C-alpha positions in Angstrom: 0.0 0.0 0.0 1.4 3.4 -0.9 2.1 5.7 2.0 0.6 9.1 2.2 4.0 10.7 2.2 4.8 9.1 -1.2 1.5 10.2 -2.8 1.2 13.2 -5.1 -0.9 14.5 -8.0 0.2 15.1 -11.5 -1.4 18.4 -12.6 -1.6 19.2 -16.3 -2.5 22.6 -17.7 -3.1 22.7 -21.4 -4.6 25.4 -23.7 -7.3 23.9 -25.9 -9.4 24.9 -28.9 -13.2 25.3 -28.6 -13.7 22.9 -31.5 -12.3 19.9 -29.6 -14.0 20.4 -26.3 -16.8 18.0 -26.8 -14.6 15.3 -28.2 -12.1 15.9 -25.4 -14.8 15.1 -22.7 -15.3 11.7 -24.4 -11.6 11.0 -24.7 -11.0 11.7 -21.0 -13.9 9.5 -20.0 -12.6 6.7 -22.2 -9.2 7.0 -20.5 -10.7 6.8 -17.1 -9.9 10.4 -16.2 -12.5 11.9 -13.8 -10.6 14.7 -12.0 -10.5 17.4 -14.6 -11.9 20.9 -15.3 -12.2 23.3 -18.2 -11.4 26.9 -17.3 -12.6 29.6 -19.6 -10.6 32.8 -20.2 -12.2 35.3 -22.6 -9.0 37.3 -23.0 -6.9 34.4 -24.2 -6.6 33.3 -27.9 -7.3 29.7 -27.0 -10.2 30.7 -24.7 -10.1 27.5 -22.6 -7.5 25.7 -20.5 -7.8 22.1 -19.6 -6.8 21.2 -16.1 -6.3 17.5 -15.2 -5.4 15.9 -11.9 -3.9 12.4 -12.0 -3.1 10.3 -8.9 0.6 9.3 -9.0 -0.1 5.7 -8.0 -2.2 5.2 -11.2 -0.1 7.3 -13.6 3.6 6.6 -14.3 5.8 8.8 -16.6 5.1 6.3 -19.4 1.4 6.6 -18.9 1.6 10.3 -19.0 3.6 10.2 -22.3 0.8 8.0 -23.8 -1.8 10.5 -22.6 0.0 13.3 -24.3 0.2 11.3 -27.5 -3.5 10.4 -27.3 -4.5 14.1 -26.9 -2.3 15.2 -29.7 -3.8 12.6 -32.1 -7.3 13.9 -31.2 -6.4 17.4 -32.2 -5.1 16.2 -35.6 -8.7 15.2 -36.5 -9.6 18.9 -36.3 -6.5 20.1 -38.1 -5.3 21.7 -34.9 -2.1 21.2 -32.8 -2.0 20.9 -29.1 1.3 22.1 -27.6 2.8 23.3 -24.3 1.8 20.5 -22.0 2.6 22.0 -18.5 3.0 19.3 -15.9 3.5 19.9 -12.1 3.8 17.6 -9.1 1.3 18.6 -6.4 1.5 17.0 -3.0 -1.8 15.7 -1.7 -2.0 18.3 1.1 -1.7 21.2 -1.3 -4.4 19.7 -3.6 -6.8 19.4 -0.6 -6.0 22.9 0.6 -6.7 24.4 -2.8 -10.2 22.9 -2.7 -10.8 24.4 0.7 -9.5 27.8 -0.3 -11.6 28.1 -3.4 -14.9 26.4 -2.4 -17.7 28.4 -0.8 -21.3 27.7 0.3 -23.3 27.2 -2.9 -27.0 27.7 -3.0 -28.8 25.5 -5.6 -32.3 26.1 -6.7 -34.5 27.6 -4.0 -34.1 25.2 -1.2 -30.7 23.4 -1.3 -27.3 24.6 -0.1 -24.1 22.7 -0.8 -21.9 23.4 2.2 -18.2 22.5 2.5 -17.9 20.1 5.4 -15.2 22.2 7.1 -17.4 25.4 7.2 -20.1 26.5 9.6 -23.5 27.2 8.3 -23.9 31.0 7.6 -26.9 32.4 9.3 -28.2 33.7 5.9 -28.7 30.1 4.8 -30.2 28.8 8.0 -33.5 27.9 6.3 -31.9 25.8 3.5 -31.7 22.1 3.2 -28.0 21.6 3.7 -25.9 19.0 1.8 -22.6 18.8 3.6 -19.8 17.7 1.3 -16.1 17.0 1.1 -15.2 16.2 -2.5 -12.0 14.3 -1.6 -10.7 12.9 -4.8 -14.0 12.5 -6.5 -16.1 14.5 -9.0 -19.2 16.4 -8.2 -19.4 19.4 -5.9 -22.6 20.9 -7.3 -20.8 23.6 -9.2 -20.8 22.0 -12.7 -23.9 22.7 -14.7 -24.8 19.0 -15.2 -24.8 18.4 -11.4 -26.8 21.6 -10.8 -29.4 20.5 -13.3 -29.8 17.2 -11.5 -30.1 18.9 -8.1 -32.7 21.4 -9.5 -34.6 18.5 -11.0 -34.8 16.7 -7.7 -35.9 19.9 -6.0 -38.5 20.6 -8.7 -40.0 17.2 -8.2 -39.2 16.1 -4.7 -38.7 12.3 -4.6 -40.7 11.8 -1.5 -40.8 8.0 -0.7 -38.9 7.1 -3.8 -36.3 4.4 -4.2 -33.5 5.9 -6.3 -30.5 4.7 -8.3 -27.5 6.9 -8.9 -25.2 5.6 -11.6 -21.8 7.3 -11.5 -22.3 8.7 -8.1 -19.0 10.6 -7.7 -19.1 12.3 -4.3 -22.6 11.0 -3.7 -24.1 14.5 -3.8 -27.2 13.6 -5.8 -28.1 10.6 -3.7 -27.6 12.6 -0.5 -29.7 15.5 -1.8 -32.4 13.1 -2.9 -32.6 11.6 0.6 -32.7 15.0 2.3 -35.5 15.9 -0.1 -37.6 12.9 1.1 -36.4 9.9 -0.8 -36.7 6.5 1.0 -33.4 5.0 -0.1 -30.7 5.4 -2.7 -28.7 2.7 -4.4 -25.4 4.2 -5.8 -22.6 2.8 -7.9 -19.4 4.1 -9.5 -16.5 2.5 -11.3 -14.0 4.6 -9.4 -13.0 3.4 -5.9 -12.2 6.9 -4.8 -15.8 7.9 -5.6 -17.2 5.0 -3.6 -15.1 6.1 -0.6 -16.1 9.7 -1.0 -19.8 8.8 -1.2 -19.6 6.7 2.0 -17.8 9.5 3.8 -20.2 12.2 2.6 -23.2 10.1 3.6 -21.8 9.9 7.2 -21.3 13.7 7.1 -25.0 14.0 6.5 -25.9 11.5 9.2 -27.2 9.0 6.7 -27.2 5.3 7.3 -26.0 2.4 5.1 -29.7 1.4 4.8 -30.6 4.8 3.4 -27.6 5.1 1.0 -26.0 1.9 -0.3 -22.9 2.3 -2.5 -20.7 -0.2 -4.3 -18.0 -0.2 -7.0 -19.2 -1.1 -10.5 -21.9 -0.1 -12.9 -25.4 -1.5 -13.8 -24.2 -5.0 -12.9 -23.3 -3.8 -9.4 -26.7 -2.0 -9.1 -28.5 -5.2 -10.1 -26.7 -7.1 -7.3 -27.8 -4.4 -4.8 -31.4 -4.9 -6.0 -31.5 -8.7 -5.7 -34.7 -9.7 -3.9 -35.9 -6.1 -3.9 -38.2 -4.1 -6.1 -36.9 -1.9 -8.9 -36.2 1.8 -8.3 -38.6 4.6 -9.1 -36.0 7.0 -10.5 -32.5 6.4 -12.0 -30.1 9.4 -12.2 -27.2 9.2 -14.6 -24.9 12.2 -14.8 -22.1 11.0 -17.1 -21.1 11.5 -20.7 -23.3 10.5 -23.6 -21.2 7.6 -25.0 -21.2 6.0 -21.5 -25.0 6.6 -21.1 -25.6 4.9 -24.4 -23.4 1.9 -23.4 -25.4 1.5 -20.2 -28.9 2.3 -21.6 -30.0 -1.3 -22.4 -29.7 -2.2 -18.7 -31.8 0.7 -17.3 -35.1 -1.1 -17.8 -33.8 -4.0 -15.7 -33.5 -1.8 -12.6 -36.2 0.9 -13.1 -39.8 0.0 -12.4 -42.5 0.1 -15.1 -43.7 3.4 -13.6 -40.2 4.8 -13.1 -38.3 7.7 -14.7 -34.8 8.6 -15.8 -32.9 11.8 -15.2 -30.1 11.9 -17.8 -27.6 14.7 -17.6 -23.9 15.0 -18.7 -25.1 15.9 -22.2 -24.6 19.0 -24.3 -27.8 20.7 -25.5 -27.1 19.8 -29.1 -27.0 16.1 -28.1 -30.6 16.1 -26.7 -32.4 15.0 -29.9 -29.9 12.3 -30.5 -30.1 10.9 -27.0 -33.9 11.0 -26.9 -34.1 9.2 -30.3 -31.7 6.6 -29.0 -33.9 5.8 -26.0 -37.2 5.6 -27.8 -36.6 2.1 -29.3 -35.5 1.0 -25.9 -39.0 1.7 -24.5 -38.6 5.2 -23.1 -40.4 8.4 -24.0 -39.6 12.1 -23.5 -41.0 14.0 -20.5 -39.1 17.2 -20.1 -35.9 19.1 -21.0 -33.9 21.5 -18.8 -31.0 23.6 -19.9 -28.2 25.4 -18.2 -25.5 27.1 -20.3 -24.6 24.6 -23.0 -25.6 21.6 -20.9 -28.9 19.8 -20.6 -30.9 17.3 -18.6 -33.7 15.2 -20.1 -36.3 13.4 -18.1 -37.7 10.2 -19.6 -40.4 7.8 -18.5 -41.3 4.2 -19.5 -43.4 4.1 -22.6 -46.9 3.0 -21.7 -46.8 0.4 -24.4 -43.8 -1.2 -22.7 -45.5 -1.4 -19.3 -47.0 -4.7 -18.1 
């Protein structure tokens, strides 16, 4: 087991072109990279800077060289050239401190407040439903538009008494918010062990029990194991990129009840029609669309003709 003193993060900063942003999300997802952000600078010729955080125990110098090569080959498709890969070694304490320095209480919708676990509740937010969160090494603090869309959708239609599945749970923020908004229980899965650990820790921060929020490593197969000898869920939330959503889509009907719904986020607005059309032959129909910036969330329900 690697000692804490030996652990560090590789941090990459890379200027990127607007044209490759969407393809870049897919590429990073396929490479298993979850800790990244896109920072926008209107006064820079490239407009955007990609920032990636890679744990040292998973990424050797050879792996990093392969990552650079993969990103460079992606840019060739668009007749562009990515240069100036800026790498830094960041010790774990500095990474954690940077989160705490930059992250503030974040109101979402009209009722929710995402509160860093190390901060006291400001009096001005005393009437909010508080989701305490420490992101650790996982993705999902509520600041990204796709996460906000999911939180707002849960607030818009409070899942009182619902049994919910969260596929790609990240920090557990969506499942935790659902429970605080009245859900009966949440079944969560993620392929990243760091996300599973973060979800467990954040559930404890919010005084939730293992019975209320169950999490395991894996995907739809792990979710099906959690549901053995239990009824299917009323709502499945999936906030991940479109290629992965499509790969998992065939299994959604195996875990969602005949009266259940889907919240699908992680998609760009111009992908909505394609995703909706993809799900129709699988027995789902469109219910609603919500948009924030260039991102979207679609709500789907089981097609009445597909119900028993």
